[in-house]
ZAMARGU-4260 file (C-alpha; in steps of 0.2 Angstrom, whole numbers, plus 5000, padded with zeros to 4 digits):
<rodrens>
0) 5111/5269/5237 | 5121/5255/5238 | 5120/5235/5239 | 5131/5224/5248 | 5136/5207/5242
5) 5126/5199/5255 | 5110/5206/5245 | 5114/5198/5230 | 5116/5180/5237 | 5106/5166/5228
10) 5102/5177/5213 | 5114/5169/5203 | 5108/5152/5206 | 5089/5159/5201 | 5097/5166/5186
15) 5104/5148/5183 | 5088/5140/5186 | 5077/5151/5174 | 5090/5148/5160 | 5090/5131/5162
20) 5070/5130/5161 | 5071/5139/5146 | 5083/5128/5137 | 5075/5113/5143 | 5058/5119/5135
25) 5066/5124/5120 | 5075/5105/5118 | 5058/5097/5123 | 5051/5107/5107 | 5064/5102/5096
30) 5062/5082/5103 | 5043/5085/5100 | 5045/5092/5083 | 5057/5079/5077 | 5046/5064/5084
35) 5032/5072/5074 | 5042/5072/5058 | 5047/5056/5059 | 5030/5050/5060 | 5023/5060/5046
40) 5039/5054/5036 | 5032/5035/5041 | 5013/5039/5036 | 5018/5048/5019 | 5030/5032/5014
45) 5015/5020/5018 | 5003/5031/5008 | 5015/5030/4994 | 5019/5012/4995 | 5000/5007/4994
50) 4997/5018/4981 | 5010/5010/4971 | 5003/4993/4977 | 4986/4996/4971 | 4993/5002/4954
55) 5002/4986/4953 | 4987/4976/4956 | 4978/4984/4941 | 4994/4982/4930 | 4995/4965/4934
60) 4977/4961/4930 | 4980/4971/4912 | 4995/4960/4909 | 4983/4945/4910 | 4971/4954/4898
65) 4985/4955/4886 | 4990/4939/4887 | 4974/4932/4883 | 4973/4940/4868 | 4992/4936/4863
70) 4987/4918/4865 | 4971/4921/4855 | 4982/4930/4841 | 4994/4916/4840 | 4981/4903/4836
75) 4977/4894/4854 | 4959/4894/4853 | 4958/4891/4873 | 4961/4910/4876 | 4951/4925/4870
80) 4950/4943/4878 | 4945/4941/4895 | 4945/4922/4897 | 4955/4923/4914 | 4937/4932/4919
85) 4925/4921/4912 | 4909/4926/4924 | 4901/4939/4913 | 4888/4950/4920 | 4896/4946/4938
90) 4911/4953/4949 | 4923/4942/4960 | 4940/4944/4970 | 4955/4937/4963 | 4972/4935/4972
95) 4983/4942/4958 | 5001/4947/4960 | 5018/4945/4949 | 5017/4927/4952 | 5002/4925/4941
100) 5007/4924/4923 | 4991/4916/4915 | 4975/4911/4918 | 4981/4893/4925 | 4989/4901/4940
105) 4972/4911/4945 | 4963/4902/4960 | 4948/4894/4954 | 4935/4897/4957 | 4936/4915/4963
110) 4928/4923/4979 | 4914/4934/4981 | 4921/4939/4998 | 4939/4947/5000 | 4951/4936/5002
115) 4962/4947/5015 | 4978/4940/5011 | 4991/4950/5016 | 5006/4954/5004 | 5023/4949/5008
120) 5041/4957/5002 | 5053/4947/4992 | 5070/4956/4996 | 5080/4945/4984 | 5067/4951/4970
125) 5060/4967/4978 | 5043/4960/4972 | 5028/4959/4983 | 5017/4943/4983 | 5003/4933/4991
130) 5017/4919/4994 | 5024/4919/5012 | 5038/4906/5007 | 5055/4915/5011 | 5048/4932/5011
135) 5044/4948/5024 | 5026/4949/5028 | 5021/4968/5027 | 5006/4977/5035 | 4998/4977/5017
140) 4982/4968/5011 | 4978/4971/4993 | 4961/4964/4986 | 4957/4964/4966 | 4939/4964/4962
145) 4936/4962/4944 | 4918/4964/4936 | 4915/4957/4918 | 4902/4966/4909 | 4904/4957/4893
150) 4915/4969/4881 | 4921/4978/4897 | 4932/4974/4913 | 4930/4984/4929 | 4945/4981/4939
155) 4945/4988/4956 | 4962/4987/4967 | 4960/4991/4985 | 4976/4990/4998 | 4971/4993/5016
160) 4986/4996/5030 | 4987/5002/5047 | 4997/5015/5051 | 4999/5015/5071 | 4981/5011/5077
165) 4974/5020/5062 | 4967/5008/5048 | 4969/5016/5028 | 4961/5011/5013 | 4965/5017/4995
170) 4956/5011/4980 | 4962/5011/4962 | 4950/5007/4948 | 4952/5006/4929 | 4942/4999/4914
175) 4948/4987/4900 | 4939/4986/4884 | 4938/4973/4872 | 4945/4983/4857 | 4954/4969/4848
180) 4937/4963/4838
</rodrens>
């Protein structure tokens, strides 16, 4: 059996089209994988940032409690443990950030509903605040709820943000006791 050149006509074109199709499917798979990888990286980055912001809310609240104690120990009778959060037996939301250095810098009176104030990033100090002057807006909102139970302060720091069309929330909680007496 012999084959002539005329019977193989077009076979090279078909082989080239099949090879091109296989390469195209491979490249589409790689591009899809890279796109999903970048999206997952962004999601993980936002989750980590939100966790740090929630922890920061608790840390700054603890700093206010410590400030009250140090003021009292230095003889200032206007301060005592938890004096920044004087509403015993109740809970309130406080807009607290690193610019909140003492009780006087807290918004008075606090609110029973979350303020839902967005956080802004200051590129010069690398801090987040509720002050929008000279800063960049973020997609994070932090609400700090403090419950005063007399000798215990229950602090809940909740951060919400959006990831594309999905809304996300993380809440961290800590309890501080009046052990200074």
